[in-house]
N, C-alpha and C positions, 0 to 999 in steps of 0.2 A: 130068480140071479143068482147066485151065490154069488158072490170073491172076493176071492185071499186076497187081500193090502198089505204091500210092503211100505215101511215110511211112516206113519201116521201121525206125526208128532209135526213132520216139515208146515210145513205150508200147505203144500201139496196133494199131503194128505189128508189132514183138517178137509182141506175140500172137499177131499171125496168123501168125506162121511159127510158133508152136509148137504152134498150134492144127489147125495143116490135116488134115483131113482126110487119113487114107491114100489115098495113089497123087491127090493134087493134084502137079502139079509149078507152082512157083510162081519167077515173074517180076520179084523185086522190086526195089525201085530207091529208093537214099536221098536225102537232100540235094542229095549230091554230083555222082548221075546225071541226076537231076531235080530242080534248084532253081524248082522253086514261082512263084517272083518272077519265071520268065522262064516267061508260061505257051502260049507257041510249039512251047516249045521238049519241055514235057512230049506237048501236042498230037502232035505229029508221035510218044511211041515211043509214043500209043496208037495211031496212026494208021497204026505199021507192027508193033504187034501180032500176033504168033497165036493170043493168048492166049484166054477163052471168056467173060472176064467180065473188068472191071478195078473194083480197087478203092478207091479214098481217104482211105486213114487218118490224111496228112497235112495242119495246121492251121498256124496261124499263131495259137496260145493266151495267151500274153502280157495277159492284157484291162488288167492297166492300161499297159500301155510301149502298145495300141495307141491309144491314148486322146494320143498324140503322135505315133505312129509309124501314121495310118491309113494311109498310101497303101501300103507294106510290107502291113499286115494285110489290104486289100483287093488285091491281086493272087494273094496264096497262099488266102486263106479265102472270094474270090468269082473273081477274071479265069479263074486255072492253074484252077477245078475247072468254069467254064465254059462255058472251051473244052478242055477235056479231055473233057467231058460229051460237045460237039458233034463233037467227033471217035469217041468211038464212037456213037453214034447215026449218023455216020456210017457203019459199019460192024454196022448194029442191037447191038452188044452191051451187054449189060448196064451202067450206072453207076450202082456202091452206094456216097454218099456220109454221110460223118458229120459229121451236127452238132449240137446245144450249145439248152439248154434258156434259152439267153441272149436267144434270138428274143426270148423273151417278158418279158413288164414285171414279173412279178412280184406283180402285186396279184391279191388276194381266197386264198382257203383249197384253194377244190379243184383237186385234183387237174388239170393241164392237155391241153387234145386237142390233138389233129393241126387242127385247122380252127377253133380259137380266137384272134380277132385275133391280129399280133404287134406287138410295139412296143419294139424291140429298149431297152435305155436308156443305155446307150453303145455306143463304135466295132467292141471287137469282134463284140458282136452286131449293127448291124448289119452289118457283111460280112461272117459268117457267114447274114443271112436274106439280103444281093443273092447269094452261092454258092447257098443254096436254090433262087433260080428263077431264076439262069441253068442250072445243072443238070436244072429242068422244064421251061426253055423248049428245049431245045436238042432235045425230040421224040424222042429214045431211051427204050430200056427204061431202066428210075431206080427205088433207092429211096434216098429221104432220111431216114435211122433219126440222130434226134434223144436224145441224153443228158445223160447229165448227172452230176461232182463224179467224174472217175474214177479208179482210183488204182490200181495193179498193185505190185510188186516191185521198178520200176526206174524210172526218169525221178524226174524231179520231180513230188508228189503229196503229199498234205495224211498220206494213211499216214504214208510216210518221215517228214514235215515234225514231227511229234506225236513220231513215236517218237525221233530225233532231239533234237527239247525237252524227251521225257520224264527221258531219261538223264543231262540237266543241269542243270535245275532240280526245283526242290520247288513249285511254284503252276504255271500257264496257263491265261493267259485266252485262250479261246474265245467268237464271237460264238454268240450264244442266240436269235436273231431270224430268222436264216433255213434256211429247210427245204427238205430237197432229198432226192434219191433215190443215195445212192453207186454204183458201178457200178463193176466189177471190169471191169480192162480183156481180162482173159481171159474174160470171159464174151459182152461185146460181138464178141470174134471171133467167140465160138461161133455167136451168133448171124447173123453176116455170109454167114460158109461157111453157113449153114442157107435164107439169103435164096438164098443164091447156088447151093445147090446144087435148093431149086426153080428156078429159069430156068433150069439146065442142063438140068431134065428136065419143062420147061414147065407149069411151073406160075409160074412167079412172077407176081408186082400189084407194078405199078406204084404210084407213091405217095408221101407219106413220114409212118413210122411213130415210134411212141414205143419208148424202151427206157433203161431202167432198172434199181437197184437197191429193194427194200422192206425193209421200215416203213421211213417215211417219216419224218426224225429231221433233227433239226436240229447244228450244227459241233459243239458242246456235249456235243452227245450221242454223236455220232459217235468224238472224243472220246475221252470215257470209256468205248466199247463198246473202241478200242484201245489204250488203259491193260492193259482188265479183259483179253483177250486176250490180250493181251505177256506172256513174265520178265521184264519189269522187276522188280529184286528190290525196291525205295522208285515207286509209283503217284502220280505227282502229280496233289495236286488240280486239280481244273477249274474255275475262277472262271467265271461265268456274265456277258458283258459284252453290250449291244446293240451293234447296229449302226454307232451314232452313235458308241456310244467308240470304234472301230477307222476313220478316216479312210480310203479309199483314192482314189488318182485313179480313179478307175474304181467308180460303183453298179454294187450285188452286186443278185442279184433278190434281193427275201423270198421267195418262195412260186417252188421250183425244182420241186414233187414235179411229176412227167411221169403219163397216165396208160396204161397202155401195154394198156390190151382191144382195139385195132386190131393188133397184133400176132401176140396168142393168136390173134383169132380169124383172121384169113385168113393163118398162116405158122404153125400151132400150138408158137409159143417163148415159154415161163412167164415171168413175171417172176419174174429170183431171188434169190435170200433175199439181201444183204449181206451178214450177217454168217458165214454159211460161206463167203461169197470172203472176208471178209476175216481171217477165220482159216486159209484156204489163204497167203494171203498172206505175212502176217508167220510164219507155218513158217519159210517159206519163205525169207525174210528172216533168220531164224532162226537160221538151219540149215545158212545160204551163207560 
């Protein structure tokens, strides 16, 4: 299988390269070769490829910055994926696109299902939702994979931030009224490869799927788990605070928990336990 991957320098792009199945030929494009603020350039790369599948792991993920830089966020999260999906559809190439829990408003307490009404709270979620719609409207074989709270041993993410701050401070204030499913980038990458393989074997099914770690936890609970799994000689105290006590330019969903039943039923992909993945990430961070 030959795969064309966009977003190779991000958390997910790095893990896609590390977890690629044996025998997979990776055609990887980072920002220097495929700038998603230029959708036509990215679409041209798809149109010229001889790959069997296209995976878009690139995104504008600066949630707060998107509130004042909406046009860039829209180019990267909506216009470029839409253009690439059209180019892939013209070639009948499966297009796998990663989206987010931020397409929902975070209300309620039950996990979000794929067919639940969307209502983004801010620019980031709105541009990601527009990207989903453009990918679906392109008309080709496609999968939109929504995930949440991505972490890994590289890039900017909550795990690395907590470990850095935990080594510097005795006490950290962390939000305790937002719940979600932490998702290891490596687990998401493996799920994407499983879907790509299904398309290669003629078993692929189009649509939106949810994939995130379990069990559900708050940011404060996640922070405590991070410190417990680490080898920090002094574990900082986690002070549980409300979202209102930590104002940000963009509103965050209070409920980011995703129902991952459908991906298991269609693709046989089980929801991962983020605690096991967290242990592996921390082990990598502490041994490299």
